[in-house]
BAPA-574916 format. One record per residue (C-alpha): residue in one letter; y, x, z. Coordinates in Angstrom, 1 decimal. Each point is the difference from the previous one (the first is absolute). Layout:
! residues N
@res: A; v: Y; u: X; w: Z
...
***
This chain:
! residues 219
@res: M; v: 298.1; u: 97.3; w: 74.2
@res: N; v: -2.1; u: 3.1; w: 0.8
@res: F; v: 0.1; u: -1.1; w: 3.7
@res: L; v: -1.4; u: -3.4; w: -0.9
@res: K; v: -2.7; u: 1.5; w: -2.1
@res: I; v: -1.1; u: 2.4; w: 2.8
@res: G; v: 0.1; u: -2.9; w: 2.5
@res: L; v: -2.1; u: -2.2; w: -2.3
@res: A; v: -2.5; u: 2.8; w: -0.6
@res: A; v: -0.4; u: 0.5; w: 3.7
@res: V; v: -0.6; u: -3.7; w: 0.6
@res: L; v: -2.6; u: -0.1; w: -2.8
@res: L; v: -1.7; u: 3.0; w: 1.3
@res: F; v: -0.1; u: -1.5; w: 3.5
@res: L; v: -1.4; u: -3.3; w: -1.4
@res: S; v: -2.6; u: 1.9; w: -2.0
@res: Q; v: -1.1; u: 2.0; w: 3.0
@res: N; v: -0.4; u: -3.2; w: 2.0
@res: V; v: -2.0; u: -1.7; w: -2.7
@res: L; v: -2.3; u: 3.0; w: -0.2
@res: A; v: -0.4; u: 0.0; w: 3.8
@res: Q; v: -0.9; u: -3.7; w: 0.0
@res: D; v: -2.6; u: 0.5; w: -2.7
@res: L; v: -1.4; u: 3.1; w: 1.7
@res: N; v: -0.2; u: -1.9; w: 3.3
@res: A; v: -2.1; u: -2.8; w: -1.7
@res: Q; v: -2.2; u: 2.7; w: -1.6
@res: L; v: -0.5; u: 1.7; w: 3.4
@res: T; v: -0.8; u: -3.3; w: 1.7
@res: S; v: -2.7; u: -0.7; w: -2.6
@res: F; v: -1.3; u: 3.5; w: 0.2
@res: F; v: -0.5; u: -0.2; w: 3.8
@res: A; v: -1.2; u: -3.6; w: 0.0
@res: T; v: -2.8; u: 1.0; w: -2.4
@res: R; v: -1.1; u: 2.9; w: 2.2
@res: L; v: 0.2; u: -2.0; w: 3.2
@res: A; v: -2.0; u: -3.0; w: -1.4
@res: G; v: -2.6; u: -1.0; w: 2.5
@res: F; v: 2.1; u: 1.4; w: 2.9
@res: S; v: 3.4; u: -1.6; w: -0.5
@res: D; v: 1.0; u: -3.2; w: -1.8
@res: E; v: 3.8; u: 0.6; w: 0.6
@res: V; v: 1.7; u: 3.1; w: -1.0
@res: A; v: 3.7; u: 0.9; w: -0.1
@res: V; v: 1.4; u: 3.3; w: -1.2
@res: T; v: 3.4; u: 1.5; w: 0.7
@res: I; v: 1.2; u: 3.0; w: -2.0
@res: R; v: 1.7; u: 2.6; w: 2.1
@res: T; v: 0.8; u: 2.5; w: -2.7
@res: P; v: 3.7; u: -0.4; w: -1.3
@res: N; v: 0.4; u: -1.8; w: -3.3
@res: N; v: 1.4; u: 3.0; w: -1.8
@res: L; v: -3.3; u: 1.9; w: 0.7
@res: L; v: -2.3; u: -2.6; w: -1.3
@res: P; v: -2.1; u: 0.6; w: -3.2
@res: A; v: 2.0; u: -0.9; w: -3.1
@res: C; v: -2.8; u: -1.7; w: -2.0
@res: E; v: -0.9; u: -3.7; w: 0.3
@res: Q; v: -3.7; u: 0.4; w: 0.7
@res: P; v: -0.7; u: 3.3; w: 1.9
@res: A; v: -3.6; u: 0.9; w: 0.8
@res: L; v: -0.4; u: -0.4; w: 3.7
@res: S; v: -2.5; u: 1.8; w: 2.3
@res: V; v: -0.7; u: 1.2; w: 3.5
@res: T; v: -2.2; u: 2.7; w: 1.2
@res: G; v: -3.6; u: -1.0; w: 0.6
@res: N; v: 0.1; u: 0.2; w: 3.8
@res: A; v: 3.5; u: -1.3; w: 0.5
@res: K; v: 0.6; u: -3.1; w: 2.2
@res: L; v: 0.9; u: -3.1; w: -1.9
@res: W; v: 2.5; u: -1.6; w: 2.5
@res: G; v: 2.9; u: 1.2; w: 2.0
@res: N; v: 2.1; u: 2.8; w: -1.4
@res: V; v: -1.7; u: 1.2; w: -3.2
@res: N; v: 0.8; u: 2.6; w: -2.6
@res: V; v: -0.7; u: -1.2; w: -3.6
@res: L; v: -0.1; u: 2.2; w: -3.1
@res: A; v: 1.8; u: -1.6; w: -3.0
@res: I; v: -0.5; u: 1.6; w: -3.4
@res: C; v: 2.2; u: -0.7; w: -3.0
@res: G; v: -1.2; u: 2.1; w: -2.9
@res: N; v: 0.4; u: 3.6; w: 1.2
@res: E; v: 2.2; u: -1.0; w: 2.9
@res: K; v: -1.4; u: -0.3; w: 3.5
@res: R; v: 1.8; u: -1.7; w: 2.9
@res: Y; v: -1.2; u: -0.4; w: 3.5
@res: L; v: 1.1; u: -3.3; w: 1.5
@res: Q; v: 0.2; u: -0.9; w: 3.7
@res: V; v: -1.0; u: -3.6; w: 0.6
@res: N; v: -0.8; u: -2.1; w: 3.0
@res: V; v: -2.9; u: -2.4; w: -0.4
@res: Q; v: -0.4; u: -3.0; w: 2.3
@res: A; v: -3.5; u: -1.5; w: -0.1
@res: T; v: -1.3; u: -3.1; w: 1.8
@res: G; v: -3.7; u: -0.7; w: 0.5
@res: N; v: -2.9; u: -0.3; w: 2.4
@res: Y; v: -1.0; u: 2.6; w: 2.6
@res: V; v: -2.5; u: 0.2; w: 2.9
@res: V; v: 1.1; u: -0.5; w: 3.6
@res: A; v: -1.9; u: -0.2; w: 3.3
@res: A; v: -0.9; u: -3.7; w: 0.7
@res: Q; v: -0.5; u: 0.8; w: 3.6
@res: A; v: 0.2; u: 2.9; w: 2.4
@res: I; v: -2.3; u: 2.8; w: -1.2
@res: T; v: -1.0; u: 2.7; w: 2.5
@res: R; v: -0.6; u: 3.6; w: -1.0
@res: G; v: -3.5; u: 0.8; w: -1.0
@res: S; v: -0.9; u: -3.6; w: -0.8
@res: A; v: -1.5; u: -1.1; w: -3.3
@res: L; v: 2.0; u: -2.4; w: -2.2
@res: D; v: -1.5; u: -3.3; w: -1.0
@res: P; v: 1.2; u: -3.0; w: -2.1
@res: G; v: 1.8; u: -1.5; w: 3.0
@res: S; v: 1.8; u: 3.3; w: 0.9
@res: V; v: 2.3; u: 0.1; w: -3.0
@res: K; v: 1.9; u: -2.4; w: -2.3
@res: L; v: 2.4; u: 0.1; w: -2.9
@res: A; v: 3.7; u: -0.2; w: 0.4
@res: R; v: 2.7; u: -0.2; w: -2.7
@res: G; v: 3.2; u: 2.1; w: -0.1
@res: R; v: 1.8; u: 3.0; w: -1.5
@res: L; v: -2.5; u: 2.7; w: -0.8
@res: D; v: 2.7; u: 2.6; w: -0.3
@res: Q; v: 0.9; u: -0.5; w: 3.6
@res: L; v: -3.5; u: 0.6; w: 1.4
@res: P; v: -1.2; u: 3.1; w: 1.8
@res: P; v: -1.8; u: 2.5; w: -2.3
@res: K; v: -3.5; u: -0.8; w: -1.1
@res: T; v: 0.0; u: -3.6; w: 1.2
@res: M; v: -3.2; u: -1.7; w: -1.0
@res: L; v: 0.5; u: -2.5; w: -2.9
@res: D; v: -3.6; u: -0.9; w: -0.7
@res: I; v: -1.6; u: -1.9; w: 3.0
@res: A; v: -3.5; u: 1.1; w: -1.3
@res: Q; v: 0.9; u: 3.6; w: 1.1
@res: A; v: -0.2; u: -1.2; w: 3.7
@res: Q; v: -3.8; u: -0.5; w: -0.4
@res: D; v: -2.0; u: 2.4; w: 2.2
@res: A; v: 3.2; u: 1.7; w: 1.1
@res: I; v: 0.7; u: 1.4; w: 3.5
@res: S; v: 3.5; u: 0.0; w: 1.5
@res: L; v: 1.2; u: 3.4; w: 1.2
@res: R; v: 2.7; u: -1.6; w: 2.2
@res: D; v: 1.1; u: -3.2; w: 1.7
@res: L; v: 1.5; u: -2.5; w: -2.4
@res: A; v: 2.2; u: -2.9; w: 1.0
@res: P; v: -0.2; u: -3.5; w: -1.5
@res: G; v: 2.0; u: -0.1; w: -3.2
@res: Q; v: 0.2; u: 3.8; w: -0.4
@res: P; v: -0.6; u: 1.3; w: -3.5
@res: V; v: -3.3; u: 1.7; w: -0.3
@res: Q; v: 0.4; u: 3.6; w: -1.3
@res: L; v: -3.0; u: 1.7; w: -1.7
@res: S; v: 0.9; u: 3.2; w: 1.9
@res: L; v: -0.7; u: -1.9; w: 3.3
@res: L; v: -3.6; u: -0.9; w: -1.0
@res: R; v: -3.2; u: 1.8; w: -0.8
@res: Q; v: -3.2; u: -1.3; w: -1.5
@res: A; v: -3.0; u: -0.6; w: 2.3
@res: W; v: -2.3; u: 2.9; w: 0.3
@res: R; v: -3.1; u: -0.5; w: -2.2
@res: I; v: -1.7; u: 3.1; w: 1.6
@res: K; v: 0.8; u: 1.8; w: 3.3
@res: A; v: -0.4; u: 3.6; w: 1.0
@res: G; v: -3.6; u: 0.7; w: 1.3
@res: Q; v: -1.5; u: -2.9; w: -2.0
@res: R; v: -3.1; u: 0.6; w: -2.1
@res: V; v: 0.8; u: -0.6; w: -3.6
@res: Q; v: -1.7; u: 0.1; w: -3.4
@res: V; v: 1.4; u: 2.5; w: -2.5
@res: I; v: -0.5; u: -0.8; w: -3.7
@res: A; v: 0.7; u: 2.7; w: -2.5
@res: N; v: 0.2; u: -1.1; w: -3.6
@res: G; v: -0.1; u: 2.3; w: -3.0
@res: D; v: -0.7; u: -0.2; w: -3.7
@res: G; v: -3.2; u: -1.9; w: -0.1
@res: F; v: -1.1; u: 0.5; w: 3.6
@res: S; v: 0.7; u: -1.2; w: 3.5
@res: V; v: -0.9; u: 1.7; w: 3.3
@res: N; v: 0.0; u: -1.7; w: 3.4
@res: G; v: 0.2; u: 1.6; w: 3.4
@res: E; v: 0.9; u: -0.8; w: 3.6
@res: G; v: 2.7; u: 1.6; w: 2.1
@res: Q; v: 2.4; u: -0.4; w: 2.9
@res: A; v: 3.6; u: -1.1; w: -0.7
@res: L; v: 2.6; u: 2.4; w: 1.3
@res: N; v: 3.0; u: -2.3; w: -0.2
@res: N; v: 1.0; u: -3.6; w: 0.0
@res: A; v: 0.7; u: -1.5; w: -3.4
@res: A; v: 0.7; u: -3.3; w: -1.7
@res: V; v: -1.3; u: -1.1; w: -3.4
@res: A; v: 1.2; u: 2.2; w: -2.8
@res: Q; v: 1.1; u: 2.7; w: 2.4
@res: N; v: -1.5; u: 3.5; w: 0.2
@res: A; v: -2.7; u: 0.8; w: 2.6
@res: R; v: -1.6; u: 3.3; w: 1.0
@res: V; v: -3.7; u: 0.0; w: 0.8
@res: R; v: -2.2; u: 2.6; w: 1.6
@res: M; v: -3.4; u: -0.1; w: -1.7
@res: A; v: -3.4; u: 0.7; w: 1.7
@res: S; v: 0.1; u: 3.5; w: -1.4
@res: G; v: 3.4; u: 0.7; w: 1.7
@res: Q; v: 1.9; u: -0.1; w: -3.3
@res: I; v: 3.3; u: -2.0; w: 0.1
@res: V; v: 0.8; u: -2.1; w: -3.0
@res: S; v: 2.9; u: -2.4; w: -0.9
@res: G; v: -0.1; u: -3.3; w: -1.8
@res: T; v: 1.6; u: -3.4; w: -0.3
@res: V; v: -1.0; u: -2.9; w: 2.3
@res: G; v: -1.5; u: -2.9; w: -2.0
@res: S; v: 0.2; u: -3.7; w: 1.0
@res: D; v: -3.6; u: 0.2; w: 1.3
@res: G; v: 0.8; u: 3.0; w: 2.3
@res: N; v: -1.8; u: 2.5; w: -2.2
@res: I; v: 1.8; u: 3.3; w: -0.8
@res: L; v: 0.3; u: 0.5; w: -3.8
@res: I; v: 0.2; u: 3.4; w: -1.6
@res: N; v: 0.5; u: 0.4; w: -3.8
@res: L; v: -1.3; u: 3.3; w: -1.3
***
């Protein structure tokens, strides 16, 4: 009789763990689908942590670190009251990403005909693959790209708004005042990047490149 009771308890425990795992899988799928909205419309989650190490409560609080990736192999923190469990999960996400529509040579500027959207598994793409085709605007390719090749942000740079040696206007803004001056740029820089400028006095200042090509300094 004791043997039967032990066997029945083991079966019930196994079934209970399976039910918790299924519920947790559904919660994790919803968790990642919400965070990937706008990038992926098809998310599938596989829990890699053994069932006996899963959180015991029915609705654990789930979170990932702020800079963590949201697909592929991901660590998720699950909190049940005072208990913390770190779960290893695999997230498959399907959505649109940017590929070269034609051969792109190194140093050439991208235009609307250079790139297009493709659909596939985002978790299988190279790191920093471009997902928003608008990011290709005013970008320069740093290497040759073949047709159909995913476009990685690390393989692009923004077009220079100013170039070293160019005469530029420097605008310094403070509390209730603004001072303008002219100088010579000492480095290439795109919009929103930092530029160093040698003023007529010989003084070297640093500021942010504006969309109009002026160098902006906040005092």
